[in-house]
N, C-alpha and C positions, 0 to 999 in steps of 0.2 A: 626805105627810109634813109634820109641823108644824115650826115654826121651830126649837124647841129640839133636836129630833131631828136636823134638818139640820145645825145648828151643831155638835152633838156629833160626828156622823160626819165633818164637815169638819175638826174639830180633830184627830181620830184620823189622818186622812189627812195633815194637815200635819206631825204628829209623825213619821209614818213616812217622809215625804219628807225631812225634816231628818235623821233617823237614817241613812237610806240615803246621803245626801251625806257625813255624818260618817264612816261606815264606809269609803267610797271614799277619803277623805282621811286615814285613820288617826287621826282625832280621837277622844279618849277621852270627852269630855263637852262640853256647851254650857251656858254661863251667860249668861242674859239679864236685864237689869234696866230698860232703857228702855221707856217706856209702850207705844209702837206695836208693838215686837217681842213684848213680854209678851202684849199683847192678841192678836196673831196666833196665838200658840201655846197660850194659856190661855183665850181668850175673854173676858177681863176684864183691867182694869188694877189692879195692886196695888203696894204699897211693899214691895219685897223682891227675891228672886232666883228666877228659873225655872231649875231645874237638870235637864238631860236627859243621861243617860249614852248612849253609843253603842248600847247594848242595854238594854232594860228600861223601867220606868215613870219618868215625870217626878216631880220633887219641887218643891213651892212653899215656899220659905223666906220667911216673912212677917215683916216688921218692925212692921207695923200690922195691925189687924183689918180684914176685908173682908166684904162681904155675899155675895160670890161663893161658890158651892159648889165646892170644889176637893178632889180626892182627893190624898192624901199631902201635906197642908198642915202645915207645922211652923213654929211661932213661934220666932223668934230675936231677940236684941237687937243682935247684931253679926255680921259675915260670918265671923269666926273660928269661930263655933259650927257652921258648915256642916261642918267637918271631923269633929267628934265625932258629928254626926247621921248622916253618911255611914257612919262606922265602926259605929254602932249598927245600921245596916241591912245590914251585911256588905259594903259597897262599898269598893273600894280607891280611893285618891286618884288623880285623873286627872293625867296628865303633859302631854298635848297638849290644849289647851282652846280652844274658840271663845269669844272675849270681844269685847264691843263697844268695842274699843280706840280707835275714832275718836270715840266720843260720851261714854264714861265719863271722869271726871276722872282725872288722873294718880294722885292719891291713892287713889282707889277701885280702880283697876286694880292698883296696887302692893300694896294691902292684900289683894286676892283672890289675886294671884300668890304673895305671901309666905305667907299663911295656909294655902293649899291645896298649897304647894310645887310650883307649876306650873313646868314647865321649858320649855314652848313655847306661844306663843299664836298664834291665827289670827283675823283680823278677822271677827267674826260678822256685822257689818252688811252686808258685801259679799254673803255667802251668803244672808242673810235677805232682802235686797232682790231678789236674783235669784229666789228661791223665790216671793216675794210678787208678782213681776211677771206670773206666769202664774196666772190666776184659775180657781178651781173653778166649777162650775155654781151653787153656793150664793153665792159671791162675785159672780158675774155678775148673779145675781138682785138682789143688794143694790145693785149699780151701776145697774141698770135703774130701780129704785125711786127712787134719788137723782136720776137724769136726768129722770124724770117731774116731780118737784117743781121741779127747776132750770128746766125749760122753762116750767112753769106760772107761776113767779115772773116770768120774763123777759117773758112775754106781757102782764103787767100794768104793766110799767115806764112805758109812755107816759102812763098816767093819773096817775102820781105827779108828773110835771113841772108846775111852776108858774112862770110868767114872773117873773123877778127873783131866782130861787133862786141860791144859791151851789152849787158842786160838792159841798161837804160836806153841805149841806141835802138835795140829791137823794140822795146816798149814804145818809144817815140814813133816808130814807123807804124806800129799797130794803132796807136792813138790817132795818128794822122788819117789812117784808113777808116777808123771808126767815125771820125768827124765827117769825112767825105760821104759816109753812108747815113748821116743824119744824127749821130750821137749828140746828145745835149751837153755832154761834158760833165755836168754835175752828177755826183754819185750820192743819192739820198740814203741815209741810214738813221736808225733810231738809237738814241743813247748819247751820253756825254763822251767826249774824247774818241770819236769814231770818224775822224777826218781821213779821207782817202780821195785820190783823184783818178777816176775812170777805171780803177781796178788794180789788180796785182799781177806781177810777173816775177816768178821765183826761179832762179837758176842755180844748180849745183848746191854747194855747201851753204849758201845763203838761206836755203829753205829751213835749215836747222835753227836759225836765229829766232828766238822768241820775240814777240811784240807785245807792248802793253795794251794794244787794241783787242777787242773781243771778236776777232775774226777766226776762221778755222786755222789758218797758218800765219806765220809772221814774216820774217825778212828784216834785215837791218835798215833798209831804206837808204836814200841818198843824202839825207840831211837829218840832224838830230830833231828838227822841228816836225818831221814826219817819219818816225821810226817804223816803217812798214814797207815791204816789197823790195823792188830792185834797188841795188846799191852801187851800181857803176862799175862792177868788176867784169873782166873779159869773160866771154863765153868760151869754154874750152872743150876739147875732146873728152867724151865720156860724161858730159853734163846732161842732166834732165832739165827741160825747160817747161815749167807749168804756167800756162796762160789762163788767168782767171780775171778777164776783163769784163766789165759790166755791160749788160744789155740795156743801155739807157737811151733807147731810140724813141722814147715817148714818155708820157707820164707813168705808164705801167711798165715795170722792168722785168727782165729775165736774168737768170744766173747760169753760167756755163763754164766748165773747165775742160781743157784738153792738154795733152802732154806731148812734147816733141823732144827729140834727142839730137845730139851731135855725135854721130857714130853709135857704136854699140854700148848699151848700159849693162850693169851687172845682172846676173840671173835673178838675184833677189828683187831687183827693181821691177823686172818683167813679171815675176810671180805676184808681187804686191799689186801691180796694176791690174792683172787678170782677176785677182780677188775682188778688187773694187768693181770691176765690170760684172762679176758674178753676183755681188751684193745687189747691184742695180737689177739684174735679171730676176733674182728671187723676189725682191720687193715689188717689181712690176707685176709679177704673177700673183701676189698675195695681198695687194693693197686696194682698198676701195673705200667708199663712204662707210663710216663706222669703225674702221680700223684704228686701233689705239696707236698714237704717235710713238709711245715708248717702245712698241713692238718693232718699229723700224730700226731703232737704235740697237735693240737687243738682237735682232736678226743679223745686223751688221757685225756686232761684237762676237756673236757665236761663230760666225765664219772666220773672223779675224783670229780668234783663239784656236780654232780648228787648224789653221795654217801657221800657228806660232808666230804671228805678226804683231802681237800687242805692243811690243817695244817701239814700233814705228807708226802706229795708228794715230792719225790726227796730230802728228808732231813727235818730237823726241824729247827735247829739253823742257817743253811745255806742251801738254796734250789737251786739245779741246775736248770738252765733254758733251759734244753734240755731233750729229751727223747730217743735219739738214735744218731747214728753216723756211717759213713762209716767204713769199715774194709778192710785191705789188708796187704801191707808190713808194715804198721804202724797200731796200734790199733785204731787210731782216724783220719781216712781219711775223705774227703768230701763224701757225704754231712753231715751236722750236722742238726739234726731235732729240730729246734727252731721255736718259733711262728713268727719270723720275716724273716725266710729263704725265699729267692726268687728262690731257686733251685727246679727243678722237677726231678723225678727219670728217669734214662735212663736204658734201658734193659742191663743186665749183670753187674749192680751195686750190690755190696754186702754191707749189712748194718746190724748193731745190734740195736735191739729195747729193751730198758730197763726201762719200767715204774716201779719204785721202791718206797717203802714207808718206813719210819722210825717210829716205834711205841715206844714211851717213855717207859722205863723200860722193854722192850721186845726185841727190835732189829729191823733189817731190813728185809723186806719181798718183794717179787716180783720176776718176771721171766725175764730173758734176753735170747734171741735167736738170731742167725745169719741167715739172710735171703738173698736170691738171687732174684733179680728183673727179671721177664720175661716180654714179651710183654703184656700178658693179666692176669698175676697173680704174686704172689710171692711164693717162696719155702723155707720152713724151713729146714736149713741144720743141725741143732742141735736138732734133735728129741729125747726127753727123758721125762720121767715122770715129770710133773710140779707141782704136789701137794707137800705140806710140809711133809717131811718124818721124823717121830719121831725116833730118834736114840736109844731110850730105848725099842722099840718094836722089 
């Protein structure tokens, strides 16, 4: 089966899953306009509104032309025209509607509610993120292709290092290599104030700097407008270099972290790194469909405490309270692996596990891999050497 046929069949299945959930909740229609959700249900991104009734075919209300081939595409200048177009097609106006109320502006939400005379809204983002968290065979194939390119780029990182480089100069070389391997450049994430470009590289003491963004670790960044990641300081002897660059080689992403060093690191850094690897091994042996997500966090924390590493786990000055997250069209999809999570893993969920440590005066250490949940096991999709590689050897 070719790519286009597989994508078409997958889009039909996604629409049916969405409508089934709508019917269970008594929702009359769903209106989507954010890029990632429109892509999920339509196979392309466009400027306009995806409209899906609880029963029947979808409509694409377009405000600008698109190269995509879409059935039931209707050009409009403003959302108020949706009403007359629905009436032309013999459809009644919906009362209870799924809207992306957490990502649309107040003005746009109010305009849609007023023009369609909507009496009740339900947050579409919650449902769409739940649906997207369980991947189809087509989506899994796309994740696998991304993982292959992600691994291939990471294999070549050691040859990019030159003595005397700054952290930004090394990151630029990695980004160049990523683009040559097909990286899209954009790094899609969910939530406000989550801007980042292609990933993060943390060297030495910069790993201790907290960031306002809700990522695992921070870094000062190179400019106040983007206070995250590499900061332009020289890489020096004894520094740990944590590379956490996005696997954004297609619509479905992967997440992966490896650590390099310039010369020998402290014994504490190597100990913490090995604990991270041990956490991965224990979790790989004990995780499958039905495993509670909170168990993964608790497993990690138990081993951290056993090795007296709590002060360094997931940061120092600011410690993240999660140890992993779902991955897909966005880098931070459900589930989130926190101690209070009520979620359990479902087969065909893809998630990243990232138990990391920050060692003062050395930098960040730890491994991150992307895994696929099966009925009775999990599969590592980002298989690559996990030990700390000395760039001077």
